[in-house]
KEKE-3310 file (N, C-alpha, C; in steps of 0.2 Angstrom, whole numbers, plus 5000, padded with zeros to 4 digits):
npx = (4963:4967:4979:4987:4987:4995:5007:5010:5013:5024:5033:5035:5044:5056:5072:5085:5088:5086:5071:5067:5056:5051:5040:5032:5021:5010:5009:5002:4992:4985:4987:4985:4973:4964:4953:4954:4968:4972:4974:4986:4995:4995:5000:5013:5019:5018:5026:5038:5055:5059:5052:5050:5045:5042:5037:5030:5017:5013:5017:5007:4995:4997:4997:4984:4976:4980:4984:4997:5009:5022:5034:5035:5048:5052:5060:5065:5062:5074:5086:5097:5108:5119:5115:5102:5101:5100:5103:5113:5111:5100:5095:5084:5073:5074:5073:5059:5054:5051:5050:5051:5042:5035:5037:5027:5027:5022:5024:5020:5011:4998:4987:4970:4971:4981:4975:4974:4965:4963:4976:4976:4965:4970:4981:4975:4969:4980:4985:4977:4982:4996:5010:5013:5018:5013:5020:5017:5022:5023:5011:4995:4979:4971:4975:4968:4956:4962:4967:4955:4950:4960:4957:4944:4946:4953:4967:4977:4988:4997:5000:5009:5010:5021:5023:5030:5046:5064:5075:5073:5079:5084:5071:5066:5076:5073:5061:5049:5040:5033:5018:5008:4994:4989:4977:4982:4998:5011:5024:5030:5040:5044:5042:5052:5063:5061:5063:5077:5082:5080:5067:5052:5038:5021:5009:4998:4992:4994:4996:5013:5019:5019:5030:5042:5041:5040:5028:5028:5041:5047:5039:5022:5009:4992:4975:4968:4960:4959:4959:4958:4966:4979:4981:4983:4994:5004:5004:5009:5022:5027:5027:5034:5050:5061:5056:5054:5067:5072:5064:5068:5082:5081:5074:5084:5093:5085:5083:5096:5096:5091:5099:5106:5116:5116:5103:5104:5114:5107:5098:5107:5112:5100:5098:5109:5107:5095:5100:5108:5099:5093)
npy = (5012:5010:5017:5009:4997:5002:5005:4992:4986:4993:4990:4977:4977:4981:4977:4980:4981:4973:4971:4971:4968:4971:4966:4974:4975:4986:4989:4979:4975:4987:4997:4988:4983:4993:4996:5004:5004:4991:4986:4992:4988:4974:4975:4980:4969:4958:4963:4963:4957:4949:4945:4948:4944:4949:4940:4924:4924:4937:4933:4923:4931:4940:4931:4926:4938:4943:4933:4931:4930:4929:4920:4921:4925:4922:4933:4937:4952:4962:4965:4976:4971:4978:4990:4989:4984:4979:4992:4995:5007:5018:5030:5035:5031:5041:5053:5051:5051:5039:5027:5013:5005:4993:4992:4994:4993:5000:5001:5009:5014:5017:5014:5007:4993:4990:4989:4998:5002:4990:4988:4998:4993:4981:4986:4993:4983:4977:4987:4987:4977:4977:4988:4998:5007:5013:5015:5023:5024:5033:5038:5042:5038:5032:5037:5047:5040:5032:5040:5045:5033:5031:5042:5039:5027:5032:5033:5042:5047:5036:5033:5036:5046:5047:5050:5051:5044:5044:5038:5023:5014:5017:5018:5005:4998:5000:4994:4981:4973:4971:4975:4969:4968:4966:4965:4960:4958:4961:4958:4962:4971:4980:4972:4962:4971:4975:4962:4960:4969:4963:4962:4953:4948:4951:4946:4943:4928:4931:4936:4939:4937:4923:4918:4921:4922:4912:4905:4906:4905:4917:4926:4928:4922:4925:4924:4936:4950:4944:4950:4947:4936:4940:4949:4941:4933:4943:4948:4937:4936:4948:4945:4934:4933:4925:4918:4928:4933:4921:4922:4934:4932:4922:4929:4938:4930:4924:4936:4938:4929:4935:4945:4959:4958:4944:4943:4953:4947:4936:4943:4948:4937:4933:4943:4941:4929:4933:4942:4933:4926:4922)
npz = (4796:4783:4783:4792:4784:4773:4780:4784:4772:4768:4778:4775:4765:4771:4774:4779:4792:4808:4819:4835:4848:4864:4876:4890:4898:4902:4889:4883:4892:4895:4884:4873:4876:4873:4861:4850:4849:4846:4833:4830:4839:4837:4824:4826:4834:4825:4814:4819:4820:4830:4846:4863:4880:4897:4906:4908:4910:4904:4891:4888:4890:4879:4868:4870:4868:4855:4846:4840:4825:4827:4837:4854:4865:4882:4893:4909:4919:4927:4941:4948:4959:4965:4967:4973:4988:5006:5016:5031:5037:5046:5044:5037:5045:5055:5048:5044:5056:5062:5074:5084:5078:5066:5049:5034:5017:5001:4983:4969:4954:4957:4950:4946:4946:4955:4967:4978:4989:4995:5001:5011:5019:5023:5030:5040:5048:5052:5060:5071:5078:5080:5082:5069:5054:5038:5023:5008:4992:4977:4965:4958:4950:4960:4972:4979:4983:4992:5002:5007:5013:5022:5031:5035:5042:5052:5053:5050:5056:5055:5042:5028:5014:5002:4989:4972:4971:4967:4972:4980:4988:5002:5008:5006:5014:5027:5028:5033:5027:5011:5003:4990:4983:4970:4956:4944:4937:4926:4928:4940:4946:4956:4967:4966:4967:4980:4987:4984:4993:5004:5009:5013:5003:5003:4992:4978:4970:4956:4939:4935:4948:4954:4947:4952:4965:4979:4989:5006:5007:5001:5006:5005:4995:4990:4986:4974:4982:4994:5008:5022:5023:5018:5028:5039:5035:5034:5047:5053:5048:5054:5067:5070:5072:5068:5057:5049:5046:5039:5028:5023:5020:5010:5001:4996:4991:4980:4972:4967:4957:4947:4943:4935:4926:4922:4915:4905:4898:4893:4884:4875:4869:4863:4854:4846:4840:4833:4824:4816:4809:4793)
capx = (4965:4971:4986:4990:4988:5001:5013:5012:5016:5031:5037:5037:5050:5062:5077:5091:5089:5081:5067:5066:5051:5050:5033:5033:5015:5004:5008:4997:4986:4982:4986:4983:4966:4961:4951:4957:4975:4973:4977:4993:4999:4996:5005:5020:5021:5019:5031:5045:5058:5059:5047:5051:5040:5045:5035:5026:5010:5012:5017:5001:4990:4998:4994:4976:4973:4982:4986:5003:5012:5029:5035:5037:5053:5052:5066:5062:5064:5080:5087:5104:5109:5124:5111:5097:5103:5098:5108:5112:5109:5093:5094:5077:5068:5075:5070:5052:5052:5048:5054:5052:5036:5036:5036:5024:5028:5019:5027:5017:5008:4992:4981:4965:4974:4985:4971:4977:4960:4965:4982:4974:4961:4975:4985:4970:4968:4986:4987:4974:4985:5003:5012:5016:5018:5012:5023:5014:5026:5020:5005:4991:4972:4968:4978:4963:4952:4966:4967:4949:4950:4964:4954:4938:4948:4956:4974:4981:4995:5001:5001:5013:5010:5027:5023:5035:5053:5069:5079:5068:5083:5083:5065:5066:5081:5070:5054:5048:5035:5030:5011:5006:4988:4986:4973:4986:5005:5014:5030:5031:5047:5044:5042:5059:5068:5060:5066:5084:5083:5078:5060:5047:5032:5014:5006:4993:4993:4991:5001:5020:5021:5021:5035:5048:5039:5038:5024:5031:5048:5049:5033:5016:5004:4985:4970:4966:4954:4959:4961:4959:4972:4985:4982:4985:5001:5008:5005:5014:5029:5029:5027:5039:5057:5065:5053:5055:5074:5073:5061:5072:5088:5079:5072:5090:5096:5081:5084:5102:5095:5088:5104:5106:5121:5114:5098:5107:5117:5101:5096:5113:5112:5094:5099:5114:5103:5091:5104:5111:5094:5092)
capy = (5005:5011:5019:5002:4993:5005:5004:4985:4984:4996:4986:4970:4978:4983:4972:4983:4980:4969:4974:4967:4971:4969:4968:4975:4975:4990:4989:4974:4975:4993:5000:4983:4982:4998:4993:5009:5003:4984:4984:4995:4984:4968:4976:4981:4963:4954:4965:4963:4951:4945:4947:4945:4947:4949:4934:4919:4927:4942:4930:4920:4936:4942:4926:4926:4944:4945:4927:4934:4926:4928:4916:4926:4922:4925:4935:4941:4958:4961:4970:4978:4970:4982:4996:4987:4979:4982:4996:4995:5014:5019:5038:5036:5031:5047:5058:5051:5051:5032:5024:5006:5002:4989:4997:4991:4998:4998:5006:5008:5019:5019:5012:5003:4986:4989:4988:5002:5001:4984:4989:5002:4989:4976:4989:4995:4977:4976:4992:4985:4971:4978:4995:4999:5012:5011:5020:5023:5027:5033:5042:5040:5039:5029:5040:5051:5036:5029:5046:5045:5028:5032:5047:5036:5022:5036:5031:5047:5048:5030:5032:5042:5046:5050:5053:5048:5045:5041:5033:5020:5009:5019:5016:4997:4996:5000:4991:4974:4969:4974:4973:4970:4965:4968:4960:4957:4961:4958:4954:4964:4973:4983:4966:4960:4976:4974:4956:4962:4973:4958:4963:4948:4951:4948:4948:4939:4923:4935:4939:4936:4936:4916:4915:4922:4922:4906:4907:4903:4906:4924:4929:4924:4923:4923:4926:4943:4952:4940:4955:4944:4931:4944:4952:4936:4931:4949:4948:4931:4938:4953:4943:4929:4936:4920:4916:4934:4932:4916:4924:4940:4930:4919:4935:4941:4924:4924:4942:4937:4925:4940:4950:4963:4955:4938:4944:4956:4942:4933:4948:4949:4930:4933:4948:4938:4924:4936:4945:4928:4923:4925)
capz = (4794:4777:4785:4794:4778:4769:4784:4784:4766:4768:4783:4772:4761:4775:4775:4781:4799:4812:4823:4841:4852:4871:4879:4897:4902:4900:4881:4881:4896:4894:4877:4869:4878:4870:4854:4845:4848:4845:4827:4830:4844:4833:4818:4829:4836:4819:4810:4822:4818:4836:4852:4870:4886:4904:4910:4905:4911:4899:4885:4888:4888:4872:4863:4870:4865:4848:4842:4836:4821:4830:4843:4860:4870:4889:4897:4914:4922:4931:4946:4949:4966:4967:4969:4977:4994:5012:5019:5038:5039:5048:5043:5034:5050:5058:5044:5044:5063:5064:5080:5084:5074:5060:5043:5029:5011:4994:4978:4962:4950:4960:4946:4949:4946:4961:4973:4984:4994:4999:5005:5017:5023:5026:5035:5046:5052:5055:5065:5077:5082:5080:5081:5062:5049:5031:5018:5001:4987:4971:4964:4952:4950:4966:4978:4982:4987:4998:5007:5010:5017:5028:5035:5037:5047:5058:5054:5046:5059:5054:5035:5025:5007:5000:4982:4968:4973:4963:4976:4985:4992:5009:5011:5007:5019:5033:5027:5035:5022:5005:5001:4983:4982:4963:4953:4939:4936:4920:4931:4947:4947:4963:4972:4965:4970:4988:4989:4984:4999:5010:5011:5011:5000:5003:4986:4975:4965:4950:4934:4936:4955:4956:4943:4956:4973:4982:4995:5012:5006:5000:5008:5004:4989:4991:4980:4974:4986:5001:5013:5028:5022:5018:5035:5044:5033:5036:5054:5055:5047:5058:5074:5071:5069:5065:5051:5044:5044:5034:5022:5021:5017:5004:4996:4993:4986:4974:4968:4964:4951:4942:4943:4928:4921:4920:4911:4900:4894:4889:4879:4870:4866:4859:4849:4842:4836:4829:4818:4812:4805:4786)
cpx = (4969:4978:4990:4991:4995:5007:5015:5015:5023:5036:5039:5043:5056:5066:5084:5092:5084:5078:5065:5061:5051:5044:5034:5027:5009:5004:5003:4991:4982:4981:4983:4976:4962:4959:4954:4965:4977:4977:4985:4997:5000:5001:5012:5023:5023:5024:5038:5048:5059:5055:5049:5046:5044:5043:5031:5019:5009:5012:5010:4995:4991:4995:4987:4973:4974:4984:4992:5006:5019:5029:5038:5042:5052:5059:5064:5065:5070:5081:5095:5106:5115:5121:5106:5099:5101:5104:5107:5110:5102:5091:5087:5072:5068:5071:5062:5049:5048:5053:5055:5047:5039:5034:5033:5025:5024:5022:5023:5014:5001:4986:4976:4967:4978:4981:4973:4972:4962:4971:4980:4970:4966:4979:4981:4970:4974:4987:4983:4977:4993:5005:5016:5014:5017:5015:5020:5018:5024:5014:5001:4983:4968:4971:4972:4958:4956:4966:4961:4948:4954:4961:4948:4940:4952:4964:4979:4988:5000:5002:5004:5013:5016:5028:5028:5042:5058:5072:5075:5072:5083:5077:5064:5071:5078:5063:5054:5044:5033:5023:5010:5000:4985:4982:4977:4993:5008:5021:5030:5037:5048:5045:5049:5064:5067:5064:5074:5086:5081:5071:5055:5041:5026:5010:5001:4996:4991:4997:5008:5023:5023:5027:5042:5047:5037:5034:5027:5038:5051:5044:5027:5012:4997:4981:4969:4960:4954:4962:4963:4965:4978:4986:4986:4993:5006:5009:5010:5021:5032:5030:5032:5046:5061:5063:5055:5062:5075:5070:5066:5078:5086:5077:5079:5093:5092:5082:5091:5101:5093:5093:5105:5110:5119:5108:5100:5111:5112:5099:5101:5113:5106:5095:5104:5111:5099:5095:5107:5106:5094:5085)
cpy = (5005:5013:5013:4998:4995:5003:4996:4983:4987:4992:4979:4971:4980:4977:4974:4983:4975:4972:4970:4971:4968:4971:4968:4974:4979:4991:4984:4975:4981:4996:4995:4982:4987:4996:4998:5008:4996:4983:4987:4991:4977:4969:4976:4974:4959:4956:4965:4956:4946:4949:4944:4948:4945:4943:4930:4921:4932:4938:4927:4925:4939:4937:4926:4932:4945:4939:4929:4928:4924:4924:4921:4922:4926:4926:4939:4947:4956:4966:4970:4977:4974:4989:4994:4981:4983:4985:4996:5002:5015:5026:5039:5036:5038:5053:5057:5051:5045:5029:5017:5002:4998:4994:4992:4996:4995:5004:5004:5014:5021:5018:5007:4995:4985:4988:4992:5002:4995:4984:4993:4998:4984:4980:4991:4989:4976:4981:4991:4980:4972:4985:4995:5005:5010:5017:5018:5027:5027:5038:5040:5041:5037:5032:5044:5046:5033:5034:5046:5039:5029:5037:5043:5031:5026:5034:5036:5047:5042:5028:5038:5041:5050:5052:5049:5050:5042:5036:5030:5015:5011:5017:5008:4994:4996:4996:4983:4970:4974:4971:4974:4966:4966:4962:4957:4961:4957:4955:4956:4966:4976:4977:4963:4964:4976:4968:4957:4965:4969:4959:4958:4952:4947:4950:4943:4934:4926:4937:4935:4935:4928:4914:4917:4923:4915:4907:4903:4903:4913:4928:4925:4926:4921:4926:4933:4945:4948:4945:4952:4939:4935:4947:4947:4934:4937:4949:4942:4933:4943:4951:4938:4931:4931:4918:4922:4934:4927:4918:4930:4937:4926:4924:4937:4936:4924:4930:4941:4933:4929:4946:4953:4959:4948:4939:4948:4951:4938:4937:4948:4942:4930:4937:4945:4933:4927:4939:4939:4925:4926:4927)
cpz = (4787:4778:4788:4789:4774:4773:4784:4778:4765:4773:4780:4768:4764:4777:4778:4788:4802:4818:4829:4846:4859:4874:4887:4901:4900:4892:4879:4885:4896:4887:4873:4870:4875:4863:4849:4844:4846:4839:4827:4834:4840:4827:4821:4831:4830:4814:4813:4820:4824:4842:4858:4875:4892:4908:4906:4905:4905:4892:4883:4886:4881:4867:4864:4867:4858:4844:4837:4831:4823:4836:4848:4864:4877:4892:4903:4915:4926:4936:4947:4957:4969:4970:4974:4982:5000:5016:5027:5041:5041:5048:5041:5040:5054:5054:5044:5051:5065:5069:5079:5080:5068:5054:5037:5023:5005:4989:4972:4959:4952:4955:4949:4950:4952:4967:4979:4990:4998:5004:5012:5021:5027:5032:5041:5050:5055:5061:5071:5081:5083:5079:5074:5059:5042:5027:5011:4997:4980:4970:4958:4954:4957:4972:4982:4986:4993:5003:5010:5015:5023:5033:5039:5043:5053:5059:5050:5049:5058:5047:5032:5017:5005:4993:4978:4970:4968:4966:4982:4990:5000:5012:5012:5012:5026:5034:5030:5030:5017:5004:4994:4981:4975:4961:4947:4939:4931:4923:4938:4950:4954:4968:4972:4968:4978:4990:4989:4990:5005:5013:5009:5008:5001:4997:4984:4970:4958:4945:4935:4942:4956:4952:4947:4963:4975:4988:5001:5012:5006:5002:5007:4998:4991:4985:4980:4978:4993:5006:5020:5028:5022:5024:5039:5042:5035:5043:5057:5054:5052:5065:5075:5067:5066:5058:5046:5042:5039:5028:5019:5017:5010:4999:4992:4989:4980:4970:4964:4957:4945:4941:4935:4924:4918:4914:4905:4895:4890:4883:4873:4866:4861:4853:4844:4837:4831:4823:4814:4808:4798:4785)
residu = (MET:LEU:ALA:LEU:GLN:ILE:LEU:GLY:GLU:LYS:CYS:ALA:GLU:SER:LYS:CYS:PHE:LYS:LEU:ALA:THR:THR:LEU:HIS:GLY:THR:ASP:ILE:THR:VAL:VAL:GLY:ALA:ASP:ARG:GLY:MET:GLN:ASP:VAL:VAL:ARG:LEU:ALA:ILE:ASN:LYS:SER:ASP:GLY:VAL:THR:ALA:VAL:SER:ASN:TYR:LEU:LYS:ASP:GLU:THR:VAL:ARG:MET:PHE:ASN:PRO:LYS:LYS:GLU:ILE:THR:VAL:ILE:PRO:ASN:PHE:VAL:ASP:THR:SER:LEU:PHE:PHE:ARG:SER:PRO:LYS:GLN:ASP:MET:ARG:GLU:GLN:LEU:ASP:ILE:ARG:ASP:GLU:LYS:ILE:ILE:ILE:HIS:ILE:SER:ASN:PHE:ARG:PRO:VAL:LYS:CYS:ILE:GLY:ASP:ILE:VAL:ARG:ILE:PHE:TYR:ALA:LEU:SER:GLN:ARG:THR:ASN:ALA:THR:LEU:LEU:LEU:VAL:GLY:ASP:GLY:PRO:GLU:ARG:SER:GLU:ALA:GLU:THR:LEU:VAL:ARG:GLN:PHE:GLY:ILE:VAL:ASP:ARG:VAL:ARG:PHE:LEU:GLY:LYS:LEU:VAL:ASP:ILE:VAL:PRO:LEU:LEU:SER:ILE:ALA:ASP:ILE:MET:LEU:MET:PRO:SER:ASN:ALA:GLU:SER:PHE:GLY:LEU:ALA:ALA:LEU:GLU:ALA:MET:ALA:CYS:GLY:VAL:PRO:VAL:VAL:ALA:THR:LYS:ALA:GLY:GLY:PHE:PRO:GLU:PHE:ILE:VAL:SER:GLY:GLU:HIS:GLY:TYR:LEU:LEU:ALA:PRO:GLY:ASP:VAL:GLU:GLY:MET:THR:GLU:LYS:ALA:LEU:PHE:LEU:LEU:SER:ASP:HIS:ASP:HIS:TRP:VAL:GLU:CYS:SER:GLU:ALA:CYS:VAL:ARG:GLN:ALA:LYS:ARG:TYR:GLU:THR:SER:LEU:LEU:VAL:GLU:GLN:TYR:GLU:MET:TYR:TYR:THR:ARG:LEU:LEU:ALA:GLU:VAL)
# end
Protein backbone atom coordinates (compact mmCIF):
# COMPACT_ATOMS: atom_id res chain seq x y z
CA MET A 1 0.00 0.00 0.00
CA LEU A 2 2.89 2.37 0.75
CA ALA A 3 4.33 1.73 -2.73
CA LEU A 4 0.94 2.52 -4.29
CA GLN A 5 0.71 5.75 -2.31
CA ILE A 6 4.18 6.83 -3.43
CA LEU A 7 3.39 5.91 -7.04
CA GLY A 8 0.15 7.85 -6.87
CA GLU A 9 1.96 10.93 -5.60
CA LYS A 10 4.57 10.72 -8.35
CA CYS A 11 1.90 10.24 -11.03
CA ALA A 12 0.22 13.42 -9.87
CA GLU A 13 3.36 15.39 -10.80
CA SER A 14 3.64 13.97 -14.34
CA LYS A 15 2.54 16.55 -16.88
CA CYS A 16 4.79 15.80 -19.85
CA PHE A 17 2.51 13.23 -21.48
CA LYS A 18 -1.08 12.01 -21.59
CA LEU A 19 -1.91 8.49 -20.51
CA ALA A 20 -4.82 6.64 -22.14
CA THR A 21 -5.99 3.25 -20.88
CA THR A 22 -8.18 0.80 -22.80
CA LEU A 23 -10.05 -1.86 -20.83
CA HIS A 24 -10.48 -5.12 -22.75
CA GLY A 25 -12.01 -7.53 -20.26
CA THR A 26 -9.78 -9.81 -18.21
CA ASP A 27 -8.00 -6.74 -16.87
CA ILE A 28 -11.27 -6.05 -15.03
CA THR A 29 -13.11 -9.37 -14.78
CA VAL A 30 -10.07 -11.48 -13.81
CA VAL A 31 -7.15 -9.27 -12.72
CA GLY A 32 -9.43 -6.63 -11.24
CA ALA A 33 -11.45 -9.24 -9.40
CA ASP A 34 -8.28 -10.39 -7.61
CA ARG A 35 -8.26 -8.60 -4.25
CA GLY A 36 -4.48 -8.39 -4.37
CA MET A 37 -4.65 -6.47 -7.65
CA GLN A 38 -7.70 -4.28 -7.13
CA ASP A 39 -5.76 -1.30 -5.78
CA VAL A 40 -3.31 -1.49 -8.68
CA VAL A 41 -6.10 -1.57 -11.27
CA ARG A 42 -7.98 1.24 -9.52
CA LEU A 43 -4.81 3.37 -9.46
CA ALA A 44 -4.13 2.70 -13.16
CA ILE A 45 -7.65 3.78 -14.10
CA ASN A 46 -7.80 6.87 -11.91
CA LYS A 47 -4.33 8.10 -12.88
CA SER A 48 -5.10 7.79 -16.58
CA ASP A 49 -5.98 10.95 -18.46
CA GLY A 50 -8.55 9.01 -20.48
CA VAL A 51 -10.15 5.56 -20.22
CA THR A 52 -11.97 3.56 -22.88
CA ALA A 53 -13.77 0.21 -22.73
CA VAL A 54 -14.72 -2.16 -25.54
CA SER A 55 -18.38 -2.50 -24.49
CA ASN A 56 -21.04 -0.89 -22.36
CA TYR A 57 -21.13 -4.08 -20.32
CA LEU A 58 -17.45 -3.73 -19.47
CA LYS A 59 -17.89 -0.05 -18.66
CA ASP A 60 -20.74 -0.87 -16.28
CA GLU A 61 -18.73 -3.66 -14.64
CA THR A 62 -15.78 -1.31 -14.15
CA VAL A 63 -17.98 1.33 -12.56
CA ARG A 64 -19.61 -1.29 -10.33
CA MET A 65 -16.30 -2.76 -9.17
CA PHE A 66 -14.11 0.34 -8.92
CA ASN A 67 -16.34 3.44 -8.92
CA PRO A 68 -13.64 5.22 -10.96
CA LYS A 69 -13.10 8.98 -10.91
CA LYS A 70 -12.58 9.03 -14.67
CA GLU A 71 -15.38 8.96 -17.22
CA ILE A 72 -15.17 5.84 -19.38
CA THR A 73 -15.76 6.14 -23.13
CA VAL A 74 -16.99 3.06 -25.01
CA ILE A 75 -15.27 2.27 -28.31
CA PRO A 76 -16.13 -1.27 -29.48
CA ASN A 77 -13.72 -3.93 -30.67
CA PHE A 78 -13.20 -4.13 -34.40
CA VAL A 79 -12.54 -6.62 -37.19
CA ASP A 80 -10.54 -6.30 -40.40
CA THR A 81 -13.00 -7.47 -43.03
CA SER A 82 -10.27 -7.49 -45.66
CA LEU A 83 -8.85 -10.48 -43.74
CA PHE A 84 -12.00 -11.93 -42.19
CA PHE A 85 -14.35 -12.94 -44.98
CA ARG A 86 -15.84 -16.24 -46.12
CA SER A 87 -13.55 -17.86 -48.64
CA PRO A 88 -15.13 -20.08 -51.30
CA LYS A 89 -12.20 -22.47 -50.98
CA GLN A 90 -13.04 -25.74 -49.25
CA ASP A 91 -9.46 -26.99 -48.82
CA MET A 92 -9.87 -27.13 -45.05
CA ARG A 93 -12.68 -29.66 -45.34
CA GLU A 94 -10.35 -31.95 -47.26
CA GLN A 95 -7.50 -31.42 -44.80
CA LEU A 96 -9.77 -32.32 -41.89
CA ASP A 97 -11.43 -35.14 -43.87
CA ILE A 98 -14.87 -33.60 -43.34
CA ARG A 99 -17.31 -34.38 -46.10
CA ASP A 100 -20.93 -33.17 -46.27
CA GLU A 101 -21.70 -32.85 -42.57
CA LYS A 102 -22.53 -29.55 -40.89
CA ILE A 103 -19.70 -27.87 -39.02
CA ILE A 104 -20.05 -26.31 -35.57
CA ILE A 105 -17.14 -24.22 -34.30
CA HIS A 106 -16.02 -22.70 -31.00
CA ILE A 107 -12.93 -20.55 -30.48
CA SER A 108 -11.73 -19.44 -27.05
CA ASN A 109 -9.14 -19.72 -24.29
CA PHE A 110 -11.13 -22.56 -22.64
CA ARG A 111 -11.51 -20.77 -19.30
CA PRO A 112 -14.42 -21.77 -17.00
CA VAL A 113 -16.43 -18.69 -18.05
CA LYS A 114 -16.55 -20.08 -21.63
CA CYS A 115 -18.67 -23.07 -20.49
CA ILE A 116 -16.89 -25.61 -22.69
CA GLY A 117 -18.91 -28.41 -21.09
CA ASP A 118 -22.13 -26.81 -22.35
CA ILE A 119 -20.69 -26.73 -25.87
CA VAL A 120 -20.06 -30.48 -25.75
CA ARG A 121 -23.55 -31.10 -24.34
CA ILE A 122 -25.19 -28.96 -27.03
CA PHE A 123 -23.22 -30.69 -29.74
CA TYR A 124 -24.02 -34.14 -28.37
CA ALA A 125 -27.74 -33.32 -28.56
CA LEU A 126 -27.29 -31.97 -32.09
CA SER A 127 -25.33 -35.03 -33.18
CA GLN A 128 -28.30 -37.24 -32.28
CA ARG A 129 -30.46 -35.34 -34.77
CA THR A 130 -28.15 -34.26 -37.58
CA ASN A 131 -24.84 -35.18 -39.18
CA ALA A 132 -22.31 -32.71 -37.80
CA THR A 133 -18.71 -32.19 -36.68
CA LEU A 134 -17.54 -29.98 -33.82
CA LEU A 135 -14.32 -27.99 -34.16
CA LEU A 136 -12.85 -26.75 -30.87
CA VAL A 137 -10.12 -24.17 -31.45
CA GLY A 138 -7.94 -22.98 -28.60
CA ASP A 139 -6.63 -24.37 -25.34
CA GLY A 140 -6.91 -23.79 -21.63
CA PRO A 141 -7.89 -25.22 -18.23
CA GLU A 142 -11.26 -26.65 -19.32
CA ARG A 143 -9.93 -28.69 -22.22
CA SER A 144 -9.38 -31.86 -20.18
CA GLU A 145 -12.96 -31.78 -18.87
CA ALA A 146 -14.23 -31.34 -22.42
CA GLU A 147 -12.16 -34.30 -23.62
CA THR A 148 -13.60 -36.40 -20.80
CA LEU A 149 -17.17 -35.45 -21.73
CA VAL A 150 -16.53 -36.23 -25.39
CA ARG A 151 -15.37 -39.72 -24.45
CA GLN A 152 -18.32 -40.24 -22.08
CA PHE A 153 -20.80 -39.24 -24.80
CA GLY A 154 -19.10 -41.51 -27.33
CA ILE A 155 -18.55 -38.74 -29.90
CA VAL A 156 -14.75 -38.82 -30.14
CA ASP A 157 -14.91 -39.34 -33.91
CA ARG A 158 -17.11 -36.25 -34.35
CA VAL A 159 -15.15 -33.72 -32.27
CA ARG A 160 -11.82 -32.21 -33.28
CA PHE A 161 -9.58 -30.51 -30.71
CA LEU A 162 -7.44 -28.31 -32.93
CA GLY A 163 -5.51 -26.36 -30.29
CA LYS A 164 -4.32 -22.79 -30.74
CA LEU A 165 -4.22 -21.59 -34.34
CA VAL A 166 -3.08 -18.29 -35.83
CA ASP A 167 -5.10 -18.38 -39.05
CA ILE A 168 -8.72 -19.20 -38.23
CA VAL A 169 -10.31 -17.79 -41.40
CA PRO A 170 -10.10 -21.11 -43.32
CA LEU A 171 -11.99 -22.79 -40.47
CA LEU A 172 -14.59 -20.04 -40.20
CA SER A 173 -15.06 -20.24 -43.96
CA ILE A 174 -16.36 -23.80 -43.69
CA ALA A 175 -18.28 -23.38 -40.42
CA ASP A 176 -22.08 -23.30 -40.32
CA ILE A 177 -22.57 -22.10 -36.74
CA MET A 178 -20.43 -20.71 -33.92
CA LEU A 179 -21.39 -21.74 -30.37
CA MET A 180 -20.57 -19.24 -27.59
CA PRO A 181 -22.47 -20.24 -24.41
CA SER A 182 -20.30 -18.07 -22.12
CA ASN A 183 -21.46 -16.92 -18.70
CA ALA A 184 -19.88 -13.53 -19.44
CA GLU A 185 -18.01 -11.81 -22.27
CA SER A 186 -16.40 -8.38 -22.14
CA PHE A 187 -17.18 -8.05 -25.85
CA GLY A 188 -16.98 -11.34 -27.79
CA LEU A 189 -14.48 -10.63 -30.56
CA ALA A 190 -14.37 -14.26 -31.72
CA ALA A 191 -18.09 -14.04 -32.46
CA LEU A 192 -17.65 -10.82 -34.45
CA GLU A 193 -14.85 -12.43 -36.48
CA ALA A 194 -17.12 -15.40 -37.18
CA MET A 195 -19.90 -13.07 -38.30
CA ALA A 196 -17.51 -11.32 -40.69
CA CYS A 197 -17.05 -14.75 -42.28
CA GLY A 198 -20.79 -15.25 -42.57
CA VAL A 199 -21.15 -17.60 -39.60
CA PRO A 200 -24.34 -17.15 -37.51
CA VAL A 201 -23.72 -17.27 -33.76
CA VAL A 202 -25.68 -19.06 -31.06
CA ALA A 203 -24.61 -17.32 -27.87
CA THR A 204 -25.86 -16.07 -24.52
CA LYS A 205 -27.57 -12.87 -23.39
CA ALA A 206 -24.39 -12.14 -21.47
CA GLY A 207 -21.74 -9.45 -21.46
CA GLY A 208 -21.15 -7.67 -24.74
CA PHE A 209 -22.92 -10.15 -27.04
CA PRO A 210 -26.29 -8.30 -27.08
CA GLU A 211 -24.51 -5.11 -28.11
CA PHE A 212 -23.76 -6.43 -31.60
CA ILE A 213 -25.77 -9.64 -32.02
CA VAL A 214 -29.50 -9.29 -32.69
CA SER A 215 -31.27 -12.52 -31.80
CA GLY A 216 -33.11 -13.96 -34.79
CA GLU A 217 -31.09 -11.83 -37.20
CA HIS A 218 -27.43 -12.74 -36.64
CA GLY A 219 -28.09 -16.01 -34.87
CA TYR A 220 -29.70 -16.42 -31.46
CA LEU A 221 -29.13 -15.28 -27.87
CA LEU A 222 -30.37 -17.36 -24.96
CA ALA A 223 -29.91 -17.41 -21.21
CA PRO A 224 -26.60 -18.78 -19.89
CA GLY A 225 -26.94 -22.48 -19.17
CA ASP A 226 -29.91 -23.00 -21.51
CA VAL A 227 -28.41 -26.00 -23.27
CA GLU A 228 -31.77 -27.20 -24.58
CA GLY A 229 -32.68 -23.80 -26.01
CA MET A 230 -29.32 -23.38 -27.72
CA THR A 231 -29.61 -26.86 -29.15
CA GLU A 232 -33.02 -26.09 -30.66
CA LYS A 233 -31.90 -22.77 -32.16
CA ALA A 234 -28.74 -24.31 -33.59
CA LEU A 235 -30.78 -27.15 -35.11
CA PHE A 236 -33.19 -24.61 -36.62
CA LEU A 237 -30.31 -22.77 -38.31
CA LEU A 238 -28.81 -26.03 -39.56
CA SER A 239 -32.07 -27.37 -40.96
CA ASP A 240 -33.51 -24.24 -42.60
CA HIS A 241 -31.12 -23.25 -45.38
CA ASP A 242 -32.96 -20.08 -46.40
CA HIS A 243 -32.98 -18.81 -42.82
CA TRP A 244 -29.28 -19.66 -42.47
CA VAL A 245 -28.48 -17.67 -45.63
CA GLU A 246 -30.44 -14.67 -44.33
CA CYS A 247 -28.59 -14.78 -41.01
CA SER A 248 -25.23 -15.31 -42.71
CA GLU A 249 -25.69 -12.28 -44.95
CA ALA A 250 -26.92 -10.17 -42.04
CA CYS A 251 -23.83 -11.19 -40.04
CA VAL A 252 -21.51 -9.93 -42.77
CA ARG A 253 -23.38 -6.61 -42.97
CA GLN A 254 -23.24 -6.20 -39.20
CA ALA A 255 -19.51 -6.97 -39.08
CA LYS A 256 -18.84 -4.19 -41.58
CA ARG A 257 -20.19 -1.72 -39.02
CA TYR A 258 -17.22 -2.73 -36.85
CA GLU A 259 -14.64 -2.38 -39.62
CA THR A 260 -11.13 -1.62 -38.35
CA SER A 261 -10.80 1.69 -40.18
CA LEU A 262 -14.06 3.01 -38.71
CA LEU A 263 -13.16 2.18 -35.12
CA VAL A 264 -9.53 3.26 -35.43
CA GLU A 265 -10.88 6.63 -36.56
CA GLN A 266 -12.91 6.80 -33.35
CA TYR A 267 -9.76 6.10 -31.31
CA GLU A 268 -7.85 8.78 -33.22
CA MET A 269 -10.59 11.31 -32.55
CA TYR A 270 -10.64 10.36 -28.87
CA TYR A 271 -6.85 10.70 -28.54
CA THR A 272 -6.94 14.04 -30.36
CA ARG A 273 -9.53 15.39 -27.90
CA LEU A 274 -7.49 14.02 -25.01
CA LEU A 275 -4.33 15.78 -26.19
CA ALA A 276 -6.23 19.06 -26.61
CA GLU A 277 -7.43 19.05 -23.00
CA VAL A 278 -5.50 21.29 -20.63
